[in-house]
N, CA and C atoms as a LAMMPS dump frame, in Angstrom:
ITEM: TIMESTEP
0
ITEM: NUMBER OF ATOMS
216
ITEM: BOX BOUNDS ff ff ff
-5.0000000000000000e+02 5.0000000000000000e+02
-5.0000000000000000e+02 5.0000000000000000e+02
-5.0000000000000000e+02 5.0000000000000000e+02
ITEM: ATOMS id mol type element x y z
1 1 1 N 87.967 236.687 73.844
2 1 2 C 88.816 236.308 72.71
3 1 3 C 88.968 237.546 71.872
4 2 1 N 90.244 237.755 71.54
5 2 2 C 90.528 238.906 70.753
6 2 3 C 90.584 238.628 69.244
7 3 1 N 90.464 237.447 68.847
8 3 2 C 90.539 237.083 67.481
9 3 3 C 89.136 237.22 66.806
10 4 1 N 89.125 237.452 65.475
11 4 2 C 87.886 237.583 64.763
12 4 3 C 87.37 236.232 64.488
13 5 1 N 88.083 235.205 64.586
14 5 2 C 87.723 233.746 64.296
15 5 3 C 86.904 233.289 65.481
16 6 1 N 85.632 232.898 65.25
17 6 2 C 84.751 232.494 66.44
18 6 3 C 85.204 231.181 67.019
19 7 1 N 86.077 230.417 66.362
20 7 2 C 86.488 229.095 66.795
21 7 3 C 87.907 229.103 67.444
22 8 1 N 88.54 230.251 67.483
23 8 2 C 89.836 230.347 68.093
24 8 3 C 89.753 230.436 69.555
25 9 1 N 90.718 229.909 70.277
26 9 2 C 90.7 229.954 71.73
27 9 3 C 91.938 230.691 72.157
28 10 1 N 91.79 231.662 72.977
29 10 2 C 92.849 232.44 73.548
30 10 3 C 93.447 231.68 74.739
31 11 1 N 94.769 231.55 74.922
32 11 2 C 95.307 230.789 76.011
33 11 3 C 94.743 231.222 77.326
34 12 1 N 94.442 232.554 77.512
35 12 2 C 93.964 232.989 78.822
36 12 3 C 92.483 232.502 79.058
37 13 1 N 91.752 232.043 78.059
38 13 2 C 90.478 231.538 78.227
39 13 3 C 90.409 230.15 78.826
40 14 1 N 91.532 229.433 78.735
41 14 2 C 91.628 228.115 79.346
42 14 3 C 91.921 228.082 80.858
43 15 1 N 91.017 227.559 81.599
44 15 2 C 91.213 227.509 83.046
45 15 3 C 92.215 226.225 83.333
46 16 1 N 92.802 226.278 84.468
47 16 2 C 93.723 225.165 84.753
48 16 3 C 92.956 223.855 84.797
49 17 1 N 91.793 223.76 85.181
50 17 2 C 91.063 222.48 85.154
51 17 3 C 90.836 221.989 83.687
52 18 1 N 90.608 222.915 82.803
53 18 2 C 90.472 222.614 81.418
54 18 3 C 91.724 222.053 80.816
55 19 1 N 92.862 222.625 81.224
56 19 2 C 94.191 222.125 80.772
57 19 3 C 94.372 220.695 81.389
58 20 1 N 93.972 220.495 82.665
59 20 2 C 94.17 219.278 83.279
60 20 3 C 93.336 218.113 82.491
61 21 1 N 92.145 218.412 82.161
62 21 2 C 91.241 217.566 81.343
63 21 3 C 91.928 217.235 80.041
64 22 1 N 92.489 218.271 79.402
65 22 2 C 93.052 218.07 77.961
66 22 3 C 94.25 217.159 78.198
67 23 1 N 95.098 217.309 79.161
68 23 2 C 96.347 216.54 79.285
69 23 3 C 95.88 215.132 79.734
70 24 1 N 94.941 214.904 80.6
71 24 2 C 94.466 213.644 81.001
72 24 3 C 93.89 212.878 79.777
73 25 1 N 93.168 213.601 78.967
74 25 2 C 92.547 212.953 77.735
75 25 3 C 93.724 212.527 76.74
76 26 1 N 94.721 213.365 76.643
77 26 2 C 95.824 213 75.791
78 26 3 C 96.558 211.712 76.331
79 27 1 N 96.709 211.597 77.661
80 27 2 C 97.333 210.448 78.248
81 27 3 C 96.491 209.164 77.957
82 28 1 N 95.15 209.314 78.067
83 28 2 C 94.304 208.265 77.751
84 28 3 C 94.338 207.841 76.327
85 29 1 N 94.516 208.776 75.361
86 29 2 C 94.539 208.476 73.994
87 29 3 C 95.825 207.735 73.657
88 30 1 N 96.98 208.175 74.323
89 30 2 C 98.234 207.474 74.133
90 30 3 C 98.161 206.056 74.666
91 31 1 N 97.52 205.851 75.797
92 31 2 C 97.348 204.52 76.341
93 31 3 C 96.461 203.689 75.419
94 32 1 N 95.451 204.195 74.856
95 32 2 C 94.621 203.362 73.929
96 32 3 C 95.319 203.053 72.687
97 33 1 N 96.163 204.008 72.153
98 33 2 C 96.965 203.65 71.002
99 33 3 C 97.959 202.626 71.281
100 34 1 N 98.543 202.607 72.524
101 34 2 C 99.445 201.607 72.941
102 34 3 C 98.798 200.21 73.071
103 35 1 N 97.515 200.223 73.492
104 35 2 C 96.78 198.959 73.582
105 35 3 C 96.578 198.361 72.192
106 36 1 N 96.258 199.206 71.251
107 36 2 C 96.058 198.688 69.857
108 36 3 C 97.417 198.254 69.23
109 37 1 N 98.49 199.018 69.5
110 37 2 C 99.758 198.669 68.9
111 37 3 C 100.329 197.369 69.542
112 38 1 N 99.982 197.104 70.777
113 38 2 C 100.48 195.948 71.482
114 38 3 C 100.124 194.629 70.783
115 39 1 N 99.095 194.608 69.996
116 39 2 C 98.805 193.412 69.239
117 39 3 C 99.857 193.103 68.186
118 40 1 N 100.472 194.168 67.689
119 40 2 C 101.499 193.998 66.654
120 40 3 C 102.94 193.999 67.215
121 41 1 N 103.239 194.983 68.047
122 41 2 C 104.503 195.115 68.641
123 41 3 C 104.338 195.252 70.167
124 42 1 N 104.5 194.081 70.801
125 42 2 C 104.149 194.051 72.277
126 42 3 C 104.981 195.017 73.117
127 43 1 N 106.295 195.06 72.945
128 43 2 C 107.102 195.937 73.772
129 43 3 C 106.73 197.414 73.62
130 44 1 N 106.606 197.849 72.341
131 44 2 C 106.239 199.204 72.06
132 44 3 C 104.927 199.587 72.548
133 45 1 N 103.962 198.627 72.407
134 45 2 C 102.585 198.887 72.849
135 45 3 C 102.587 199.024 74.396
136 46 1 N 103.237 198.171 75.02
137 46 2 C 103.32 198.245 76.563
138 46 3 C 104.023 199.57 77.016
139 47 1 N 105.031 199.961 76.284
140 47 2 C 105.676 201.275 76.598
141 47 3 C 104.712 202.372 76.377
142 48 1 N 103.86 202.316 75.313
143 48 2 C 102.994 203.448 75.143
144 48 3 C 101.951 203.493 76.239
145 49 1 N 101.443 202.311 76.629
146 49 2 C 100.467 202.216 77.709
147 49 3 C 101.005 202.793 78.966
148 50 1 N 102.312 202.53 79.259
149 50 2 C 102.963 203.069 80.446
150 50 3 C 103.057 204.597 80.378
151 51 1 N 103.425 205.104 79.223
152 51 2 C 103.539 206.567 79.095
153 51 3 C 102.159 207.16 79.207
154 52 1 N 101.125 206.57 78.613
155 52 2 C 99.815 207.051 78.705
156 52 3 C 99.299 207.151 80.161
157 53 1 N 99.552 206.129 80.928
158 53 2 C 99.118 206.038 82.356
159 53 3 C 99.879 207.141 83.067
160 54 1 N 101.116 207.352 82.888
161 54 2 C 101.934 208.297 83.644
162 54 3 C 101.423 209.758 83.277
163 55 1 N 101.095 210.008 82.025
164 55 2 C 100.577 211.36 81.668
165 55 3 C 99.21 211.537 82.206
166 56 1 N 98.307 210.546 82.087
167 56 2 C 96.972 210.726 82.648
168 56 3 C 96.908 210.895 84.089
169 57 1 N 97.827 210.243 84.802
170 57 2 C 97.737 210.328 86.334
171 57 3 C 98.532 211.617 86.767
172 58 1 N 99.487 212.04 86.028
173 58 2 C 100.324 213.23 86.486
174 58 3 C 99.575 214.572 86.317
175 59 1 N 98.553 214.579 85.414
176 59 2 C 97.893 215.804 85.19
177 59 3 C 97.094 216.205 86.382
178 60 1 N 96.198 215.321 87.018
179 60 2 C 95.522 215.763 88.212
180 60 3 C 96.445 216.039 89.405
181 61 1 N 97.526 215.292 89.46
182 61 2 C 98.518 215.519 90.575
183 61 3 C 99.132 217.017 90.445
184 62 1 N 99.409 217.351 89.196
185 62 2 C 99.97 218.676 88.983
186 62 3 C 98.942 219.763 89.301
187 63 1 N 97.703 219.518 88.964
188 63 2 C 96.623 220.514 89.315
189 63 3 C 96.53 220.735 90.81
190 64 1 N 96.52 219.596 91.546
191 64 2 C 96.417 219.74 92.973
192 64 3 C 97.687 220.488 93.534
193 65 1 N 98.84 220.123 93.087
194 65 2 C 100.056 220.792 93.491
195 65 3 C 99.996 222.383 93.215
196 66 1 N 99.512 222.649 91.957
197 66 2 C 99.454 224.139 91.645
198 66 3 C 98.456 224.801 92.575
199 67 1 N 97.324 224.181 92.86
200 67 2 C 96.364 224.859 93.776
201 67 3 C 96.983 225.062 95.133
202 68 1 N 97.706 224.075 95.625
203 68 2 C 98.446 224.197 96.985
204 68 3 C 99.372 225.405 96.945
205 69 1 N 100.17 225.445 95.829
206 69 2 C 101.14 226.513 95.706
207 69 3 C 100.546 227.901 95.666
208 70 1 N 99.356 228.036 95.038
209 70 2 C 98.662 229.279 94.877
210 70 3 C 97.975 229.534 96.22
211 71 1 N 97.778 228.571 97.089
212 71 2 C 97.089 228.882 98.361
213 71 3 C 95.597 228.888 98.28
214 72 1 N 95.065 228.101 97.316
215 72 2 C 93.601 228.07 97.135
216 72 3 C 93.07 226.893 97.776
């Protein structure tokens, strides 16, 4: 890390698997928010759940594809 701030993260410090975990966590959070919203606005909540599932599942698939393209 080139920054003097001990809590800052340089983009090169994040491994692809870390980014995969972060994106999957974000998708899960979107899905959970959608589940909570669905009690008030059913259509919007179900849409958020769908987006969360797509984001959470596409992250590992993208990681596997990236590894295949790199030849690892």
